[in-house]
Structures are given as C-alpha cells and as structure tokens.
Phi, psi and omega in degrees: 000333180299320180292322179296316179296319180295318178297315180294319179297319178297317178298317180295320178296319178295317178296320179298314178299317179298317180294321177298316179299315179296319178295319177300317179295319179295320177297320178297313179297319179298318178297317178296321178294321178296320176297319179296317179298318178297317180296319179295321178297318178296316178298320179297318179296316179297322179297319178298318180296315179297318180299316180293322177296319179297318178298318179296317179296318179299319178297316179296319179296319178298319178297314181296319181293330182277344182298313180301322178297319179294321179296315179297322177296317180296318179296317180298318177300316181294320178296316179298315180296322179294318178296316179297318179296319178296317179297315180296318179297316179299316181294319179294322179293323179292325181284336178106017179265000000 
C-alpha cells in the first residue's frame, strides 16, 4: 500500500505543479488584459476630446468662411444706398430743390 500512496502522492504533486504553472499564466494574462482595458479607456477619452475639438474647429471654419460673404453683402448694401442717394440727389437737383 505504501507504493500506491507514493504513486498517488507523486501524481498529486505533479498536478499541483501543473496547476500552479497554469495559475501563474492566467494571472499574467489577467494583468495584460487589465492593461489593455486601461489603454482602451485612455484611447476612448482621447477620441472624445478629439471629436469635441473637431466640432469646435468645424464651427470656427464655418464662421470664417461666412465672413467674406457677409462683407460682400455689406459692401453691396452700401453701394446700393450710395446709388439711391445719388439718384435722389440728382432728381432733387433737377426739380430745383
């Protein structure tokens, strides 16, 4: 019976060593996964920041792009008013006022 116990004890020790090795490997993988999750969280935060910056830049570009159009409209309004004022002055001068 002693030999049987020794054989079983040897098997249990081998299984124990194997299990310890597997657990060590699992702990390593778990640690790597936690690092990966942290890195993904940082990337997600950076993406949100970039997205908000892009929206802000787009808004600024639209404002800048619309300024020349606004300037031309303002110039056109002034030219029209100047022409109308000249016409009214001319008509008033013709009438004698």
